[in-house]
C-alpha positions as CSV (number, residue, x, y, z in Angstrom):
1,X,8.5,-19.2,-16.2
2,X,5.5,-17.0,-15.5
3,X,2.2,-18.6,-14.6
4,X,-0.5,-18.4,-17.2
5,X,-2.3,-15.5,-15.5
6,X,0.8,-13.3,-15.8
7,X,1.7,-14.0,-19.4
8,X,2.2,-10.6,-21.0
9,X,2.0,-9.1,-24.5
10,X,5.3,-8.3,-26.2
11,X,7.1,-5.3,-24.8
12,X,6.9,-3.6,-28.2
13,X,3.2,-4.1,-28.6
14,X,1.4,-0.9,-27.7
15,X,-2.1,-2.4,-28.0
16,X,-3.6,-3.5,-24.6
17,X,-5.7,-6.6,-25.2
18,X,-7.9,-6.2,-22.1
19,X,-10.2,-9.1,-23.0
20,X,-7.3,-11.5,-23.4
21,X,-5.8,-10.5,-20.1
22,X,-9.1,-11.0,-18.2
23,X,-9.8,-14.3,-19.9
24,X,-6.3,-15.6,-18.7
25,X,-7.0,-14.9,-15.1
26,X,-8.7,-17.7,-13.0
27,X,-11.9,-17.1,-11.2
28,X,-11.6,-14.6,-8.4
29,X,-12.8,-15.8,-5.0
30,X,-15.2,-13.5,-3.1
31,X,-14.3,-12.0,0.2
32,X,-15.3,-14.2,3.2
33,X,-18.9,-13.8,4.4
34,X,-19.6,-12.7,7.9
35,X,-19.6,-15.9,10.1
36,X,-22.5,-14.5,12.2
37,X,-25.4,-13.5,10.0
38,X,-27.0,-11.7,12.9
39,X,-24.0,-9.6,13.6
40,X,-22.9,-6.2,12.2
41,X,-23.2,-5.5,8.5
42,X,-20.4,-6.3,6.1
43,X,-17.7,-3.6,6.2
44,X,-17.3,-1.6,3.0
45,X,-13.8,-2.0,1.4
46,X,-12.0,0.7,-0.4
47,X,-8.8,-0.2,-2.4
48,X,-6.4,2.7,-3.1
49,X,-4.2,2.4,-6.2
50,X,-1.6,5.1,-6.7
51,X,-0.5,5.1,-10.4
52,X,1.8,6.9,-12.7
53,X,2.0,5.8,-16.3
54,X,0.7,2.2,-15.5
55,X,-1.6,1.8,-18.5
56,X,-0.1,-1.6,-19.5
57,X,-0.2,-2.9,-15.9
58,X,-3.6,-1.8,-14.8
59,X,-5.5,-4.5,-16.7
60,X,-3.5,-7.3,-15.0
61,X,-4.0,-5.7,-11.6
62,X,-7.7,-5.1,-12.0
63,X,-8.3,-8.6,-13.4
64,X,-7.1,-10.1,-10.1
65,X,-9.2,-7.8,-7.8
66,X,-11.7,-9.7,-5.6
67,X,-15.1,-8.1,-5.1
68,X,-14.7,-4.8,-3.3
69,X,-16.9,-1.8,-2.7
70,X,-14.7,1.0,-4.0
71,X,-11.6,1.5,-6.1
72,X,-9.8,4.8,-5.9
73,X,-7.2,5.4,-8.5
74,X,-4.8,8.2,-7.6
75,X,-3.2,9.5,-10.7
76,X,0.2,11.3,-10.5
77,X,-0.1,13.0,-13.8
78,X,0.2,10.1,-16.2
79,X,1.0,10.9,-19.8
80,X,-0.1,7.5,-21.1
81,X,-3.7,6.0,-21.0
82,X,-3.7,5.0,-17.3
83,X,-6.9,6.8,-16.5
84,X,-8.7,5.9,-19.7
85,X,-7.8,2.2,-19.3
86,X,-8.9,2.2,-15.7
87,X,-12.2,3.7,-16.5
88,X,-12.8,1.3,-19.4
89,X,-12.2,-1.6,-17.1
90,X,-14.1,-0.2,-14.1
91,X,-16.7,2.4,-15.1
92,X,-17.5,2.8,-11.4
93,X,-13.9,3.7,-10.4
94,X,-13.1,7.0,-8.6
95,X,-10.2,8.9,-10.1
96,X,-8.3,11.3,-7.8
97,X,-5.5,13.6,-9.0
98,X,-2.8,13.9,-6.4
99,X,-1.8,17.5,-5.5
100,X,1.9,17.0,-5.0
101,X,4.4,14.4,-6.1
102,X,5.4,11.0,-4.8
103,X,3.8,7.8,-3.7
104,X,3.2,9.0,-0.1
105,X,1.2,12.0,-1.3
106,X,-0.8,9.8,-3.7
107,X,-1.8,7.5,-0.8
108,X,-2.7,10.5,1.4
109,X,-5.0,11.8,-1.3
110,X,-6.5,8.4,-1.9
111,X,-7.1,7.8,1.9
112,X,-8.8,11.2,2.1
113,X,-11.1,10.3,-0.7
114,X,-12.0,6.8,0.4
115,X,-15.5,6.1,1.8
116,X,-15.1,2.5,2.9
117,X,-14.8,1.1,6.5
118,X,-11.6,-0.7,5.5
119,X,-8.9,0.8,3.4
120,X,-6.4,-1.4,1.5
121,X,-3.4,0.0,-0.3
122,X,-1.9,-1.9,-3.3
123,X,0.5,-1.0,-6.1
124,X,-0.5,-0.5,-9.8
125,X,2.6,-2.2,-11.2
126,X,1.5,-5.8,-10.4
127,X,4.0,-6.3,-7.6
128,X,1.3,-6.6,-4.9
129,X,-1.2,-9.4,-5.6
130,X,-4.9,-8.2,-5.2
131,X,-5.8,-11.9,-4.6
132,X,-4.3,-11.5,-1.1
133,X,-6.7,-8.8,-0.1
134,X,-9.0,-11.3,1.7
135,X,-6.1,-12.2,4.1
136,X,-5.8,-8.5,5.1
137,X,-9.5,-8.1,5.6
138,X,-9.7,-11.3,7.6
139,X,-6.9,-10.0,9.9
140,X,-8.8,-6.8,10.5
141,X,-12.1,-8.5,11.1
142,X,-10.3,-10.8,13.6
143,X,-9.4,-7.8,15.8
144,X,-6.5,-6.0,14.2
145,X,-6.5,-2.2,13.7
146,X,-3.7,-2.3,11.1
147,X,-2.9,-5.3,8.9
148,X,0.7,-5.1,7.8
149,X,2.0,-7.0,4.9
150,X,5.3,-8.9,5.3
151,X,7.4,-10.7,2.7
152,X,9.4,-12.4,5.5
153,X,6.6,-14.2,7.3
154,X,6.1,-18.0,6.5
155,X,4.5,-18.4,3.1
156,X,5.6,-14.8,2.2
157,X,8.4,-13.9,-0.2
158,X,9.7,-11.7,-3.0
159,X,10.7,-12.1,-6.6
160,X,11.8,-8.5,-6.7
161,X,13.9,-7.5,-3.6
162,X,17.7,-7.3,-4.1
163,X,20.3,-8.4,-1.6
164,X,21.1,-4.8,-0.8
165,X,17.5,-3.9,-0.2
166,X,16.9,-7.0,1.9
167,X,19.9,-6.3,4.1
168,X,18.9,-2.6,4.5
169,X,15.4,-3.6,5.3
170,X,16.6,-6.1,7.9
171,X,18.8,-3.5,9.6
172,X,16.1,-0.8,9.6
173,X,13.5,-3.2,10.9
174,X,15.9,-4.1,13.8
175,X,16.5,-0.5,14.6
176,X,12.7,0.3,14.7
177,X,12.0,-2.8,16.8
178,X,14.5,-1.6,19.4
179,X,13.4,2.0,19.4
180,X,9.7,1.6,19.1
181,X,9.3,-1.8,20.9
182,X,7.7,-3.4,17.8
183,X,8.2,-6.8,16.3
184,X,8.2,-5.9,12.6
185,X,9.7,-8.5,10.2
186,X,9.4,-6.2,7.1
187,X,9.5,-2.5,7.7
188,X,9.7,-1.2,4.1
189,X,6.8,-2.9,2.4
190,X,3.7,-1.1,1.1
191,X,1.0,-3.7,1.1
192,X,-1.2,-2.7,4.1
193,X,-4.8,-2.4,5.2
194,X,-6.5,-0.7,8.1
195,X,-9.8,0.4,9.5
196,X,-10.8,3.9,8.2
197,X,-11.4,5.1,11.8
198,X,-7.7,4.8,12.4
199,X,-6.8,7.3,9.6
200,X,-6.3,10.3,11.9
201,X,-3.5,8.4,13.7
202,X,-1.3,8.8,10.6
203,X,-1.7,12.6,10.4
204,X,-1.1,12.7,6.6
205,X,-1.2,16.0,4.7
206,X,-3.5,15.7,1.6
207,X,-4.3,19.4,1.2
208,X,-1.1,21.5,1.2
209,X,0.0,22.7,-2.2
210,X,3.2,21.6,-3.9
211,X,6.2,23.2,-2.1
212,X,8.7,25.3,-4.0
213,X,11.7,23.0,-3.6
214,X,13.7,20.7,-5.8
215,X,11.4,17.7,-5.9
216,X,8.0,19.2,-5.1
217,X,7.4,16.9,-2.1
218,X,6.8,17.4,1.6
219,X,8.2,15.0,4.1
220,X,6.3,11.7,3.9
221,X,5.4,12.2,0.2
222,X,8.0,9.7,-1.0
223,X,8.6,6.0,-0.5
224,X,9.2,6.6,3.2
225,X,5.4,6.6,3.5
226,X,5.4,2.9,4.3
227,X,7.8,3.4,7.3
228,X,5.8,6.5,8.4
229,X,2.6,4.5,8.5
230,X,4.2,1.7,10.5
231,X,5.8,4.0,13.0
232,X,2.7,6.0,13.6
233,X,0.6,2.9,14.0
234,X,3.1,1.7,16.6
235,X,3.2,5.1,18.4
236,X,-0.6,5.1,18.7
237,X,-0.6,1.6,20.1
238,X,-2.8,0.2,17.4
239,X,-3.2,-3.5,17.4
240,X,-1.0,-4.6,14.5
241,X,-1.1,-8.0,12.8
242,X,1.5,-9.0,10.1
243,X,0.1,-10.8,7.1
244,X,2.2,-13.0,4.9
245,X,2.5,-11.6,1.3
246,X,4.4,-12.4,-1.8
247,X,5.9,-9.6,-3.8
248,X,6.0,-10.2,-7.6
249,X,8.2,-8.5,-10.1
250,X,6.9,-5.3,-11.7
251,X,5.1,-6.4,-14.9
252,X,6.0,-3.5,-17.2
253,X,8.2,-0.5,-16.8
254,X,10.9,0.4,-14.4
255,X,10.6,1.2,-10.7
256,X,11.4,4.7,-9.4
257,X,12.7,3.2,-6.1
258,X,16.3,3.9,-5.3
259,X,17.8,1.7,-2.6
260,X,20.3,4.3,-1.4
261,X,18.4,7.6,-1.5
262,X,15.1,6.1,-0.4
263,X,16.9,4.1,2.3
264,X,18.3,7.4,3.7
265,X,14.8,8.9,3.6
266,X,13.6,5.9,5.7
267,X,16.4,6.4,8.2
268,X,15.6,10.1,8.5
269,X,11.9,9.2,9.0
270,X,12.9,7.0,11.9
271,X,15.0,9.8,13.4
272,X,12.2,12.3,13.1
273,X,9.5,10.0,14.5
274,X,11.5,8.7,17.5
275,X,11.3,12.0,19.5
276,X,7.6,12.0,19.0
277,X,7.4,8.4,20.4
278,X,9.4,9.5,23.4
279,X,7.2,12.5,24.1
280,X,4.0,10.4,23.8
281,X,5.4,7.9,26.3
282,X,6.4,10.7,28.8
283,X,2.9,12.1,28.6
284,X,1.3,8.7,29.2
285,X,3.5,8.1,32.2
286,X,2.6,11.4,33.7
287,X,-1.1,10.8,33.2
288,X,-0.8,7.4,34.8
289,X,0.6,8.8,38.1
């Protein structure tokens, strides 16, 4: 049975009762204060929300957001009221139109537009819980460069992952841990946060036009983006901390994720990134001599 804050209107009801949704959500805790009042000022936090036809989900997601400095909604060409609903809920929101297709391109465009010191990436479908954002911020402020969500850490979990996806994720995580000398417990999860000064490490393309191919995407524009970020963070020797996270079911609509085809894109991403890892290691070894 869903908890009270996730009770939804009927699937056939097209009216979004924003006030009712907000009233059903418990009080949102503020992000933790700086323990040393005389230390550096509070980091500004930007939350990136890629969205495509998520008008019915946005109210639930935004109602659970803690206090942050900036929300960047990256719209993928929605044909519903996604942008209008977002602006009604948060008049201060920044709306960015992605220039190609896919979640990876949406995130790249959102990262490029963000102005905060800390960048957090969440989903617009309700699967990633905004109430967990303080955990990621705390990990970064404790010294991490990249706070990586994991459904397989203690107190983490998933109501959505299938047995096939779980098995595939486990095998791919093991492969990456061997090749890249990492200790990832959850390679293919998209709830992450990082310091904005690390953005260049990811080398994402947010400016090239849509290519003339079958799906209108460059490499990295799809769901492989999560793996790409994890591999490039490891290749750059960023300090990575895993943060326990619980993945909920999508609230409304159907996911575009395909376990087989997207799994193959992840495998190809690993194959493409591994030679780069080897070259970086060779250069570092020569410089150390």
